[in-house]
DOSEZA-504496 format. One record per atom (N, C-alpha, C): atom name; residue number from 1; x, y, z; residue in one letter. Coordinates in steps of 0.001 Angstrom, whole numbers. Example, Ala and Ser with C-alpha at 12.3 -4.5 7.8 and 13.67 -1.06 7.14 Angstrom:
! residues 2
+------+-----+---------+---------+---------+------+
: atom : seq :      xx :      yy :      zz : type :
+------+-----+---------+---------+---------+------+
:    N :   1 :   13190 :   -5690 :    7800 :    A :
:   CA :   1 :   12300 :   -4500 :    7800 :    A :
:    C :   1 :   13200 :   -3300 :    7800 :    A :
:    N :   2 :   12850 :   -2250 :    7080 :    S :
:   CA :   2 :   13670 :   -1060 :    7140 :    S :
:    C :   2 :   12900 :      30 :    7870 :    S :
+------+-----+---------+---------+---------+------+
END
This chain:
! residues 161
+------+-----+---------+---------+---------+------+
: atom : seq :      xx :      yy :      zz : type :
+------+-----+---------+---------+---------+------+
:    N :   1 :   -7000 :   45947 :  -13262 :    M :
:   CA :   1 :   -7717 :   46344 :  -12078 :    M :
:    C :   1 :   -7782 :   45133 :  -11134 :    M :
:    N :   2 :   -7414 :   45326 :   -9833 :    P :
:   CA :   2 :   -7451 :   44199 :   -8896 :    P :
:    C :   2 :   -8876 :   43778 :   -8583 :    P :
:    N :   3 :   -9029 :   42492 :   -8368 :    Q :
:   CA :   3 :  -10341 :   41967 :   -7995 :    Q :
:    C :   3 :  -10328 :   41727 :   -6495 :    Q :
:    N :   4 :  -11060 :   42492 :   -5764 :    Y :
:   CA :   4 :  -11109 :   42365 :   -4323 :    Y :
:    C :   4 :  -12087 :   41273 :   -3932 :    Y :
:    N :   5 :  -11797 :   40603 :   -2860 :    G :
:   CA :   5 :  -12690 :   39555 :   -2388 :    G :
:    C :   5 :  -12303 :   38167 :   -2870 :    G :
:    N :   6 :  -11415 :   38081 :   -3846 :    R :
:   CA :   6 :  -10951 :   36782 :   -4336 :    R :
:    C :   6 :   -9595 :   36501 :   -3739 :    R :
:    N :   7 :   -9371 :   35259 :   -3396 :    A :
:   CA :   7 :   -8067 :   34870 :   -2871 :    A :
:    C :   7 :   -7038 :   34989 :   -3986 :    A :
:    N :   8 :   -5956 :   35648 :   -3673 :    Q :
:   CA :   8 :   -4916 :   35812 :   -4675 :    Q :
:    C :   8 :   -4008 :   34586 :   -4643 :    Q :
:    N :   9 :   -3794 :   33982 :   -5790 :    E :
:   CA :   9 :   -2967 :   32785 :   -5883 :    E :
:    C :   9 :   -1503 :   33169 :   -5721 :    E :
:    N :  10 :    -822 :   32441 :   -4864 :    R :
:   CA :  10 :     608 :   32630 :   -4671 :    R :
:    C :  10 :    1335 :   32158 :   -5918 :    R :
:    N :  11 :    2256 :   32961 :   -6392 :    K :
:   CA :  11 :    3012 :   32564 :   -7576 :    K :
:    C :  11 :    3823 :   31319 :   -7262 :    K :
:    N :  12 :    3699 :   30342 :   -8122 :    G :
:   CA :  12 :    4515 :   29146 :   -7990 :    G :
:    C :  12 :    3918 :   28041 :   -7151 :    G :
:    N :  13 :    3031 :   28335 :   -6244 :    I :
:   CA :  13 :    2447 :   27304 :   -5389 :    I :
:    C :  13 :    1102 :   26901 :   -5983 :    I :
:    N :  14 :    1028 :   25651 :   -6408 :    K :
:   CA :  14 :    -172 :   25133 :   -7056 :    K :
:    C :  14 :   -1377 :   25179 :   -6104 :    K :
:    N :  15 :   -2576 :   25355 :   -6635 :    P :
:   CA :  15 :   -3771 :   25388 :   -5787 :    P :
:    C :  15 :   -3941 :   24140 :   -4910 :    P :
:    N :  16 :   -3618 :   22959 :   -5432 :    I :
:   CA :  16 :   -3779 :   21750 :   -4615 :    I :
:    C :  16 :   -2811 :   21764 :   -3432 :    I :
:    N :  17 :   -1643 :   22353 :   -3628 :    I :
:   CA :  17 :    -676 :   22457 :   -2537 :    I :
:    C :  17 :   -1096 :   23556 :   -1573 :    I :
:    N :  18 :   -1684 :   24624 :   -2084 :    Q :
:   CA :  18 :   -2234 :   25663 :   -1205 :    Q :
:    C :  18 :   -3311 :   25063 :    -299 :    Q :
:    N :  19 :   -4140 :   24199 :    -876 :    Q :
:   CA :  19 :   -5187 :   23533 :     -92 :    Q :
:    C :  19 :   -4564 :   22621 :     964 :    Q :
:    N :  20 :   -3525 :   21879 :     593 :    F :
:   CA :  20 :   -2822 :   21019 :    1545 :    F :
:    C :  20 :   -2254 :   21848 :    2697 :    F :
:    N :  21 :   -1616 :   22975 :    2391 :    L :
:   CA :  21 :   -1048 :   23834 :    3433 :    L :
:    C :  21 :   -2146 :   24412 :    4323 :    L :
:    N :  22 :   -3266 :   24817 :    3716 :    Y :
:   CA :  22 :   -4402 :   25346 :    4478 :    Y :
:    C :  22 :   -4925 :   24298 :    5460 :    Y :
:    N :  23 :   -5110 :   23073 :    4965 :    K :
:   CA :  23 :   -5608 :   21996 :    5826 :    K :
:    C :  23 :   -4607 :   21670 :    6935 :    K :
:    N :  24 :   -3337 :   21757 :    6621 :    T :
:   CA :  24 :   -2311 :   21493 :    7630 :    T :
:    C :  24 :   -2344 :   22565 :    8709 :    T :
:    N :  25 :   -2452 :   23815 :    8310 :    I :
:   CA :  25 :   -2528 :   24922 :    9275 :    I :
:    C :  25 :   -3724 :   24735 :   10208 :    I :
:    N :  26 :   -4853 :   24307 :    9659 :    H :
:   CA :  26 :   -6084 :   24181 :   10436 :    H :
:    C :  26 :   -6276 :   22802 :   11056 :    H :
:    N :  27 :   -5305 :   21914 :   10877 :    G :
:   CA :  27 :   -5331 :   20609 :   11540 :    G :
:    C :  27 :   -6460 :   19703 :   11106 :    G :
:    N :  28 :   -6792 :   19705 :    9821 :    T :
:   CA :  28 :   -7911 :   18880 :    9365 :    T :
:    C :  28 :   -7480 :   17544 :    8750 :    T :
:    N :  29 :   -6181 :   17296 :    8673 :    H :
:   CA :  29 :   -5728 :   16006 :    8143 :    H :
:    C :  29 :   -5984 :   14909 :    9182 :    H :
:    N :  30 :   -6308 :   13742 :    8700 :    L :
:   CA :  30 :   -6630 :   12628 :    9587 :    L :
:    C :  30 :   -5336 :   11924 :    9995 :    L :
:    N :  31 :   -4717 :   12446 :   11045 :    V :
:   CA :  31 :   -3462 :   11894 :   11554 :    V :
:    C :  31 :   -3518 :   11821 :   13082 :    V :
:    N :  32 :   -2592 :   11056 :   13642 :    G :
:   CA :  32 :   -2417 :   11014 :   15088 :    G :
:    C :  32 :   -3620 :   10503 :   15851 :    G :
:    N :  33 :   -4020 :   11257 :   16858 :    R :
:   CA :  33 :   -5073 :   10834 :   17788 :    R :
:    C :  33 :   -6428 :   10575 :   17122 :    R :
:    N :  34 :   -6634 :   11093 :   15933 :    Y :
:   CA :  34 :   -7888 :   10854 :   15219 :    Y :
:    C :  34 :   -8192 :    9362 :   15149 :    Y :
:    N :  35 :   -7154 :    8555 :   14972 :    W :
:   CA :  35 :   -7328 :    7125 :   14761 :    W :
:    C :  35 :   -7432 :    6324 :   16058 :    W :
:    N :  36 :   -7189 :    6926 :   17206 :    S :
:   CA :  36 :   -7122 :    6180 :   18461 :    S :
:    C :  36 :   -8451 :    5544 :   18871 :    S :
:    N :  37 :   -9564 :    6059 :   18414 :    H :
:   CA :  37 :  -10881 :    5539 :   18812 :    H :
:    C :  37 :  -11567 :    4738 :   17707 :    H :
:    N :  38 :  -10850 :    4429 :   16627 :    I :
:   CA :  38 :  -11466 :    3719 :   15514 :    I :
:    C :  38 :  -10909 :    2299 :   15462 :    I :
:    N :  39 :  -11784 :    1335 :   15730 :    D :
:   CA :  39 :  -11351 :     -64 :   15718 :    D :
:    C :  39 :  -10817 :    -451 :   14343 :    D :
:    N :  40 :   -9725 :   -1179 :   14352 :    G :
:   CA :  40 :   -9111 :   -1643 :   13118 :    G :
:    C :  40 :   -8115 :    -670 :   12515 :    G :
:    N :  41 :   -8066 :     560 :   13047 :    Y :
:   CA :  41 :   -7153 :    1573 :   12503 :    Y :
:    C :  41 :   -6299 :    2223 :   13577 :    Y :
:    N :  42 :   -6309 :    1692 :   14779 :    K :
:   CA :  42 :   -5560 :    2300 :   15889 :    K :
:    C :  42 :   -4063 :    2366 :   15618 :    K :
:    N :  43 :   -3548 :    1448 :   14795 :    E :
:   CA :  43 :   -2105 :    1451 :   14491 :    E :
:    C :  43 :   -1690 :    2682 :   13698 :    E :
:    N :  44 :   -2646 :    3370 :   13068 :    R :
:   CA :  44 :   -2329 :    4569 :   12296 :    R :
:    C :  44 :   -2043 :    5773 :   13190 :    R :
:    N :  45 :   -2314 :    5654 :   14478 :    E :
:   CA :  45 :   -2066 :    6754 :   15399 :    E :
:    C :  45 :    -561 :    7030 :   15522 :    E :
:    N :  46 :     241 :    5980 :   15422 :    R :
:   CA :  46 :    1687 :    6099 :   15597 :    R :
:    C :  46 :    2414 :    5764 :   14295 :    R :
:    N :  47 :    3538 :    6401 :   14091 :    C :
:   CA :  47 :    4370 :    6149 :   12921 :    C :
:    C :  47 :    4949 :    4743 :   13032 :    C :
:    N :  48 :    4782 :    3951 :   11995 :    M :
:   CA :  48 :    5282 :    2572 :   12016 :    M :
:    C :  48 :    6805 :    2517 :   11977 :    M :
:    N :  49 :    7445 :    3532 :   11441 :    T :
:   CA :  49 :    8904 :    3565 :   11351 :    T :
:    C :  49 :    9535 :    4046 :   12651 :    T :
:    N :  50 :    9015 :    5114 :   13216 :    C :
:   CA :  50 :    9634 :    5775 :   14376 :    C :
:    C :  50 :    8923 :    5492 :   15699 :    C :
:    N :  51 :    7708 :    4965 :   15646 :    N :
:   CA :  51 :    6860 :    4725 :   16812 :    N :
:    C :  51 :    6549 :    6016 :   17574 :    N :
:    N :  52 :    6525 :    7141 :   16883 :    E :
:   CA :  52 :    6119 :    8416 :   17473 :    E :
:    C :  52 :    4692 :    8712 :   17037 :    E :
:    N :  53 :    4046 :    9623 :   17778 :    M :
:   CA :  53 :    2707 :   10062 :   17385 :    M :
:    C :  53 :    2796 :   10631 :   15977 :    M :
:    N :  54 :    1907 :   10193 :   15103 :    E :
:   CA :  54 :    1960 :   10611 :   13702 :    E :
:    C :  54 :    1277 :   11966 :   13544 :    E :
:    N :  55 :    2013 :   13016 :   13815 :    L :
:   CA :  55 :    1553 :   14387 :   13645 :    L :
:    C :  55 :    2191 :   14956 :   12387 :    L :
:    N :  56 :    1634 :   16032 :   11861 :    M :
:   CA :  56 :    2153 :   16603 :   10622 :    M :
:    C :  56 :    3603 :   17052 :   10772 :    M :
:    N :  57 :    3972 :   17599 :   11909 :    S :
:   CA :  57 :    5364 :   18013 :   12095 :    S :
:    C :  57 :    6297 :   16812 :   12006 :    S :
:    N :  58 :    5875 :   15677 :   12537 :    H :
:   CA :  58 :    6685 :   14462 :   12455 :    H :
:    C :  58 :    6738 :   13952 :   11014 :    H :
:    N :  59 :    5584 :   13857 :   10380 :    I :
:   CA :  59 :    5504 :   13321 :    9020 :    I :
:    C :  59 :    6360 :   14138 :    8053 :    I :
:    N :  60 :    6257 :   15450 :    8124 :    L :
:   CA :  60 :    6897 :   16313 :    7132 :    L :
:    C :  60 :    8365 :   16618 :    7405 :    L :
:    N :  61 :    8809 :   16504 :    8661 :    T :
:   CA :  61 :   10181 :   16942 :    8935 :    T :
:    C :  61 :   11043 :   15946 :    9698 :    T :
:    N :  62 :   10488 :   15222 :   10649 :    R :
:   CA :  62 :   11328 :   14425 :   11543 :    R :
:    C :  62 :   11294 :   12926 :   11313 :    R :
:    N :  63 :   10396 :   12439 :   10471 :    C :
:   CA :  63 :   10242 :   10996 :   10290 :    C :
:    C :  63 :   11507 :   10396 :    9686 :    C :
:    N :  64 :   11880 :    9235 :   10179 :    K :
:   CA :  64 :   13074 :    8534 :    9697 :    K :
:    C :  64 :   12787 :    7717 :    8429 :    K :
:    N :  65 :   11550 :    7725 :    7985 :    E :
:   CA :  65 :   11174 :    7011 :    6758 :    E :
:    C :  65 :   12006 :    7529 :    5594 :    E :
:    N :  66 :   12430 :    6634 :    4713 :    K :
:   CA :  66 :   13329 :    7038 :    3622 :    K :
:    C :  66 :   12705 :    8072 :    2697 :    K :
:    N :  67 :   11380 :    8070 :    2565 :    N :
:   CA :  67 :   10718 :    9075 :    1719 :    N :
:    C :  67 :   11067 :   10480 :    2193 :    N :
:    N :  68 :   10859 :   10724 :    3473 :    T :
:   CA :  68 :   11082 :   12049 :    4050 :    T :
:    C :  68 :   12542 :   12453 :    3937 :    T :
:    N :  69 :   13421 :   11575 :    4366 :    Q :
:   CA :  69 :   14851 :   11884 :    4362 :    Q :
:    C :  69 :   15369 :   12138 :    2944 :    Q :
:    N :  70 :   14990 :   11294 :    2009 :    T :
:   CA :  70 :   15459 :   11422 :     623 :    T :
:    C :  70 :   14971 :   12718 :     -14 :    T :
:    N :  71 :   13704 :   13032 :     173 :    I :
:   CA :  71 :   13130 :   14221 :    -465 :    I :
:    C :  71 :   13781 :   15496 :      55 :    I :
:    N :  72 :   13998 :   15608 :    1367 :    W :
:   CA :  72 :   14635 :   16818 :    1887 :    W :
:    C :  72 :   16097 :   16913 :    1474 :    W :
:    N :  73 :   16776 :   15782 :    1331 :    C :
:   CA :  73 :   18156 :   15805 :     814 :    C :
:    C :  73 :   18179 :   16280 :    -637 :    C :
:    N :  74 :   17244 :   15797 :   -1443 :    L :
:   CA :  74 :   17156 :   16230 :   -2842 :    L :
:    C :  74 :   16820 :   17716 :   -2946 :    L :
:    N :  75 :   15919 :   18171 :   -2092 :    A :
:   CA :  75 :   15520 :   19581 :   -2111 :    A :
:    C :  75 :   16703 :   20480 :   -1773 :    A :
:    N :  76 :   17426 :   20123 :    -732 :    K :
:   CA :  76 :   18583 :   20928 :    -332 :    K :
:    C :  76 :   19667 :   20903 :   -1412 :    K :
:    N :  77 :   19879 :   19733 :   -2023 :    A :
:   CA :  77 :   20891 :   19611 :   -3068 :    A :
:    C :  77 :   20527 :   20416 :   -4320 :    A :
:    N :  78 :   19245 :   20601 :   -4562 :    L :
:   CA :  78 :   18798 :   21369 :   -5726 :    L :
:    C :  78 :   19044 :   22864 :   -5554 :    L :
:    N :  79 :   19080 :   23339 :   -4309 :    W :
:   CA :  79 :   19205 :   24769 :   -4034 :    W :
:    C :  79 :   20510 :   25303 :   -4634 :    W :
:    N :  80 :   20430 :   26179 :   -5662 :    P :
:   CA :  80 :   21626 :   26598 :   -6392 :    P :
:    C :  80 :   22321 :   27845 :   -5846 :    P :
:    N :  81 :   21782 :   28471 :   -4831 :    H :
:   CA :  81 :   22285 :   29765 :   -4377 :    H :
:    C :  81 :   23227 :   29607 :   -3184 :    H :
:    N :  82 :   24512 :   29648 :   -3458 :    N :
:   CA :  82 :   25504 :   29503 :   -2388 :    N :
:    C :  82 :   25498 :   30691 :   -1434 :    N :
:    N :  83 :   25136 :   31875 :   -1924 :    N :
:   CA :  83 :   25137 :   33063 :   -1078 :    N :
:    C :  83 :   23845 :   33230 :    -278 :    N :
:    N :  84 :   22866 :   32368 :    -507 :    I :
:   CA :  84 :   21613 :   32391 :     263 :    I :
:    C :  84 :   21497 :   31037 :     957 :    I :
:    N :  85 :   21583 :   31033 :    2277 :    P :
:   CA :  85 :   21577 :   29744 :    2982 :    P :
:    C :  85 :   20233 :   29020 :    2874 :    P :
:    N :  86 :   20311 :   27697 :    2788 :    W :
:   CA :  86 :   19115 :   26851 :    2812 :    W :
:    C :  86 :   18520 :   26952 :    4212 :    W :
:    N :  87 :   17212 :   27176 :    4342 :    P :
:   CA :  87 :   16629 :   27338 :    5679 :    P :
:    C :  87 :   16523 :   26006 :    6425 :    P :
:    N :  88 :   16442 :   26117 :    7732 :    E :
:   CA :  88 :   16144 :   24933 :    8533 :    E :
:    C :  88 :   14692 :   24570 :    8240 :    E :
:    N :  89 :   14452 :   23341 :    7836 :    V :
:   CA :  89 :   13102 :   22940 :    7448 :    V :
:    C :  89 :   12351 :   22473 :    8696 :    V :
:    N :  90 :   11366 :   23267 :    9073 :    T :
:   CA :  90 :   10482 :   22946 :   10196 :    T :
:    C :  90 :    9047 :   23023 :    9681 :    T :
:    N :  91 :    8104 :   22626 :   10514 :    L :
:   CA :  91 :    6700 :   22751 :   10111 :    L :
:    C :  91 :    6362 :   24221 :    9860 :    L :
:    N :  92 :    6892 :   25112 :   10667 :    G :
:   CA :  92 :    6648 :   26540 :   10479 :    G :
:    C :  92 :    7205 :   27061 :    9170 :    G :
:    N :  93 :    8394 :   26592 :    8795 :    T :
:   CA :  93 :    8987 :   26993 :    7519 :    T :
:    C :  93 :    8113 :   26542 :    6361 :    T :
:    N :  94 :    7622 :   25312 :    6455 :    I :
:   CA :  94 :    6779 :   24764 :    5387 :    I :
:    C :  94 :    5459 :   25529 :    5301 :    I :
:    N :  95 :    4801 :   25722 :    6438 :    L :
:   CA :  95 :    3502 :   26393 :    6433 :    L :
:    C :  95 :    3615 :   27864 :    6039 :    L :
:    N :  96 :    4745 :   28471 :    6325 :    G :
:   CA :  96 :    4942 :   29873 :    5975 :    G :
:    C :  96 :    5701 :   30076 :    4683 :    G :
:    N :  97 :    5870 :   29010 :    3903 :    C :
:   CA :  97 :    6702 :   29103 :    2697 :    C :
:    C :  97 :    6157 :   30105 :    1687 :    C :
:    N :  98 :    4879 :   30374 :    1694 :    G :
:   CA :  98 :    4315 :   31350 :     762 :    G :
:    C :  98 :    4760 :   32768 :    1064 :    G :
:    N :  99 :    5253 :   33003 :    2272 :    N :
:   CA :  99 :    5707 :   34342 :    2659 :    N :
:    C :  99 :    7203 :   34403 :    2927 :    N :
:    N : 100 :    7897 :   33312 :    2671 :    I :
:   CA : 100 :    9330 :   33286 :    2943 :    I :
:    C : 100 :   10059 :   34128 :    1913 :    I :
:    N : 101 :   11078 :   34834 :    2347 :    S :
:   CA : 101 :   11900 :   35605 :    1414 :    S :
:    C : 101 :   13336 :   35547 :    1917 :    S :
:    N : 102 :   14124 :   34673 :    1305 :    P :
:   CA : 102 :   15502 :   34503 :    1743 :    P :
:    C : 102 :   16361 :   35721 :    1389 :    P :
:    N : 103 :   17337 :   35978 :    2232 :    H :
:   CA : 103 :   18233 :   37101 :    1999 :    H :
:    C : 103 :   19647 :   36582 :    1795 :    H :
:    N : 104 :   20374 :   37179 :     869 :    P :
:   CA : 104 :   21749 :   36747 :     634 :    P :
:    C : 104 :   22630 :   37016 :    1844 :    P :
:    N : 105 :   23576 :   36140 :    2032 :    Y :
:   CA : 105 :   24550 :   36320 :    3100 :    Y :
:    C : 105 :   25706 :   37138 :    2556 :    Y :
:    N : 106 :   25970 :   38271 :    3194 :    R :
:   CA : 106 :   27086 :   39120 :    2796 :    R :
:    C : 106 :   27945 :   39376 :    4023 :    R :
:    N : 107 :   29146 :   38840 :    4050 :    P :
:   CA : 107 :   29983 :   38968 :    5236 :    P :
:    C : 107 :   30597 :   40348 :    5447 :    P :
:    N : 108 :   30471 :   41286 :    4504 :    E :
:   CA : 108 :   31077 :   42607 :    4660 :    E :
:    C : 108 :   30489 :   43336 :    5862 :    E :
:    N : 109 :   31293 :   44187 :    6458 :    R :
:   CA : 109 :   30820 :   44999 :    7578 :    R :
:    C : 109 :   29970 :   46155 :    7073 :    R :
:    N : 110 :   29179 :   46701 :    7959 :    N :
:   CA : 110 :   28324 :   47859 :    7680 :    N :
:    C : 110 :   27355 :   47626 :    6519 :    N :
:    N : 111 :   27006 :   46402 :    6274 :    N :
:   CA : 111 :   26090 :   46079 :    5183 :    N :
:    C : 111 :   24784 :   45509 :    5747 :    N :
:    N : 112 :   24621 :   45601 :    7028 :    R :
:   CA : 112 :   23490 :   44981 :    7707 :    R :
:    C : 112 :   22142 :   45506 :    7219 :    R :
:    N : 113 :   22004 :   46820 :    7100 :    R :
:   CA : 113 :   20721 :   47391 :    6687 :    R :
:    C : 113 :   20355 :   46975 :    5273 :    R :
:    N : 114 :   21320 :   47040 :    4346 :    R :
:   CA : 114 :   21044 :   46678 :    2957 :    R :
:    C : 114 :   20747 :   45187 :    2830 :    R :
:    N : 115 :   21456 :   44374 :    3623 :    Q :
:   CA : 115 :   21243 :   42918 :    3575 :    Q :
:    C : 115 :   19810 :   42577 :    3996 :    Q :
:    N : 116 :   19279 :   43247 :    5008 :    Q :
:   CA : 116 :   17936 :   42945 :    5492 :    Q :
:    C : 116 :   16852 :   43369 :    4506 :    Q :
:    N : 117 :   17113 :   44369 :    3682 :    K :
:   CA : 117 :   16099 :   44879 :    2773 :    K :
:    C : 117 :   16131 :   44225 :    1399 :    K :
:    N : 118 :   17223 :   43562 :    1059 :    T :
:   CA : 118 :   17368 :   42983 :    -276 :    T :
:    C : 118 :   16616 :   41668 :    -372 :    T :
:    N : 119 :   15643 :   41596 :   -1257 :    T :
:   CA : 119 :   14924 :   40361 :   -1529 :    T :
:    C : 119 :   14955 :   40133 :   -3032 :    T :
:    N : 120 :   15332 :   38935 :   -3417 :    H :
:   CA : 120 :   15409 :   38599 :   -4828 :    H :
:    C : 120 :   14240 :   37692 :   -5182 :    H :
:    N : 121 :   13461 :   38087 :   -6196 :    Q :
:   CA : 121 :   12265 :   37334 :   -6560 :    Q :
:    C : 121 :   12557 :   35923 :   -7022 :    Q :
:    N : 122 :   13567 :   35741 :   -7848 :    G :
:   CA : 122 :   13876 :   34407 :   -8375 :    G :
:    C : 122 :   14143 :   33393 :   -7267 :    G :
:    N : 123 :   15130 :   33650 :   -6396 :    P :
:   CA : 123 :   15390 :   32717 :   -5295 :    P :
:    C : 123 :   14198 :   32550 :   -4355 :    P :
:    N : 124 :   13438 :   33616 :   -4148 :    T :
:   CA : 124 :   12266 :   33532 :   -3276 :    T :
:    C : 124 :   11247 :   32562 :   -3851 :    T :
:    N : 125 :   10910 :   32722 :   -5109 :    W :
:   CA : 125 :    9925 :   31829 :   -5739 :    W :
:    C : 125 :   10434 :   30396 :   -5797 :    W :
:    N : 126 :   11716 :   30235 :   -6121 :    L :
:   CA : 126 :   12290 :   28888 :   -6166 :    L :
:    C : 126 :   12195 :   28208 :   -4806 :    L :
:    N : 127 :   12545 :   28932 :   -3753 :    L :
:   CA : 127 :   12473 :   28354 :   -2409 :    L :
:    C : 127 :   11033 :   27994 :   -2046 :    L :
:    N : 128 :   10089 :   28860 :   -2369 :    Q :
:   CA : 128 :    8678 :   28578 :   -2098 :    Q :
:    C : 128 :    8226 :   27314 :   -2821 :    Q :
:    N : 129 :    8629 :   27180 :   -4060 :    I :
:   CA : 129 :    8238 :   26010 :   -4855 :    I :
:    C : 129 :    8888 :   24746 :   -4306 :    I :
:    N : 130 :   10181 :   24800 :   -4033 :    I :
:   CA : 130 :   10882 :   23614 :   -3529 :    I :
:    C : 130 :   10283 :   23152 :   -2207 :    I :
:    N : 131 :   10078 :   24073 :   -1273 :    L :
:   CA : 131 :    9539 :   23702 :      41 :    L :
:    C : 131 :    8121 :   23147 :     -61 :    L :
:    N : 132 :    7262 :   23832 :    -802 :    S :
:   CA : 132 :    5858 :   23408 :    -868 :    S :
:    C : 132 :    5695 :   22094 :   -1628 :    S :
:    N : 133 :    6360 :   21965 :   -2762 :    E :
:   CA : 133 :    6255 :   20731 :   -3555 :    E :
:    C : 133 :    6842 :   19542 :   -2802 :    E :
:    N : 134 :    7972 :   19736 :   -2131 :    S :
:   CA : 134 :    8605 :   18648 :   -1391 :    S :
:    C : 134 :    7724 :   18190 :    -231 :    S :
:    N : 135 :    7175 :   19134 :     526 :    A :
:   CA : 135 :    6311 :   18781 :    1651 :    A :
:    C : 135 :    5070 :   18031 :    1165 :    A :
:    N : 136 :    4471 :   18510 :      79 :    Y :
:   CA : 136 :    3281 :   17860 :    -449 :    Y :
:    C : 136 :    3598 :   16448 :    -933 :    Y :
:    N : 137 :    4734 :   16268 :   -1588 :    L :
:   CA : 137 :    5116 :   14932 :   -2048 :    L :
:    C : 137 :    5349 :   13996 :    -859 :    L :
:    N : 138 :    5963 :   14496 :     195 :    I :
:   CA : 138 :    6153 :   13676 :    1398 :    I :
:    C : 138 :    4798 :   13219 :    1923 :    I :
:    N : 139 :    3820 :   14121 :    1948 :    W :
:   CA : 139 :    2476 :   13779 :    2425 :    W :
:    C : 139 :    1829 :   12724 :    1517 :    W :
:    N : 140 :    1925 :   12913 :     212 :    V :
:   CA : 140 :    1326 :   11971 :    -740 :    V :
:    C : 140 :    1955 :   10584 :    -591 :    V :
:    N : 141 :    3279 :   10538 :    -507 :    L :
:   CA : 141 :    3963 :    9253 :    -372 :    L :
:    C : 141 :    3649 :    8600 :     971 :    L :
:    N : 142 :    3495 :    9405 :    2008 :    R :
:   CA : 142 :    3112 :    8867 :    3320 :    R :
:    C : 142 :    1730 :    8233 :    3243 :    R :
:    N : 143 :     793 :    8903 :    2588 :    C :
:   CA : 143 :    -563 :    8354 :    2451 :    C :
:    C : 143 :    -541 :    7055 :    1652 :    C :
:    N : 144 :     236 :    7020 :     589 :    E :
:   CA : 144 :     345 :    5784 :    -195 :    E :
:    C : 144 :     934 :    4652 :     655 :    E :
:    N : 145 :    1922 :    4983 :    1477 :    R :
:   CA : 145 :    2570 :    3973 :    2313 :    R :
:    C : 145 :    1631 :    3466 :    3410 :    R :
:    N : 146 :     945 :    4370 :    4083 :    V :
:   CA : 146 :      91 :    3998 :    5217 :    V :
:    C : 146 :   -1246 :    3423 :    4769 :    V :
:    N : 147 :   -1891 :    4045 :    3819 :    I :
:   CA : 147 :   -3240 :    3632 :    3414 :    I :
:    C : 147 :   -3203 :    2500 :    2389 :    I :
:    N : 148 :   -2367 :    2656 :    1372 :    Q :
:   CA : 148 :   -2313 :    1654 :     306 :    Q :
:    C : 148 :   -1243 :     588 :     550 :    Q :
:    N : 149 :    -461 :     758 :    1629 :    E :
:   CA : 149 :     632 :    -161 :    1975 :    E :
:    C : 149 :    1609 :    -320 :     804 :    E :
:    N : 150 :    1909 :     790 :     172 :    K :
:   CA : 150 :    2792 :     816 :    -991 :    K :
:    C : 150 :    4168 :    1313 :    -552 :    K :
:    N : 151 :    5209 :     548 :    -849 :    T :
:   CA : 151 :    6564 :     987 :    -538 :    T :
:    C : 151 :    7306 :    1255 :   -1839 :    T :
:    N : 152 :    8093 :    2302 :   -1825 :    L :
:   CA : 152 :    8833 :    2706 :   -3005 :    L :
:    C : 152 :   10329 :    2524 :   -2770 :    L :
:    N : 153 :   11033 :    2203 :   -3817 :    S :
:   CA : 153 :   12486 :    2118 :   -3738 :    S :
:    C : 153 :   13052 :    3540 :   -3755 :    S :
:    N : 154 :   14321 :    3652 :   -3420 :    D :
:   CA : 154 :   14983 :    4948 :   -3438 :    D :
:    C : 154 :   14928 :    5549 :   -4847 :    D :
:    N : 155 :   15087 :    4717 :   -5842 :    R :
:   CA : 155 :   15037 :    5184 :   -7237 :    R :
:    C : 155 :   13644 :    5722 :   -7587 :    R :
:    N : 156 :   12592 :    5039 :   -7127 :    E :
:   CA : 156 :   11219 :    5481 :   -7398 :    E :
:    C : 156 :   10910 :    6789 :   -6684 :    E :
:    N : 157 :   11436 :    6946 :   -5462 :    I :
:   CA : 157 :   11237 :    8193 :   -4713 :    I :
:    C : 157 :   11882 :    9355 :   -5470 :    I :
:    N : 158 :   13108 :    9137 :   -5921 :    R :
:   CA : 158 :   13828 :   10179 :   -6669 :    R :
:    C : 158 :   13100 :   10524 :   -7972 :    R :
:    N : 159 :   12543 :    9532 :   -8627 :    A :
:   CA : 159 :   11801 :    9759 :   -9872 :    A :
:    C : 159 :   10522 :   10563 :   -9606 :    A :
:    N : 160 :    9836 :   10251 :   -8533 :    R :
:   CA : 160 :    8615 :   10997 :   -8182 :    R :
:    C : 160 :    8935 :   12433 :   -7809 :    R :
:    N : 161 :   10049 :   12642 :   -7144 :    W :
:   CA : 161 :   10438 :   13980 :   -6734 :    W :
:    C : 161 :   10768 :   14804 :   -7961 :    W :
+------+-----+---------+---------+---------+------+
END
């Protein structure tokens, strides 16, 4: 019997990552302009690597920091489904990963209707897990780098991923 009134946990997405995504959607992370009025922390307003405003879209997708680049390369390389294209990773893709459902690419003609309706649970859950876990790890490593001034080697990043 379903329990109404309780938030239903998304399969595969850990509660701590659900909380991270929720906070990201609602803009409660302490990034960007938040730091502009705090003495001693104004440098946190901008990305030290790219010198751009440190917003979640920048941190999770566009930052040139090796953490971000390495993790998204590993995530894409892990994707085993040649017939289902890897999505373009944007902030919207990450925030909506709990509802993403990839569809296989079928080049045959007159298959358009069936292609749009076919959703495979295995690839869907895998994509949700890869996107959410990778984004959360990028955030964790960014916090360690900015707050704790901890830098990781490429090997350590790969091990954490």
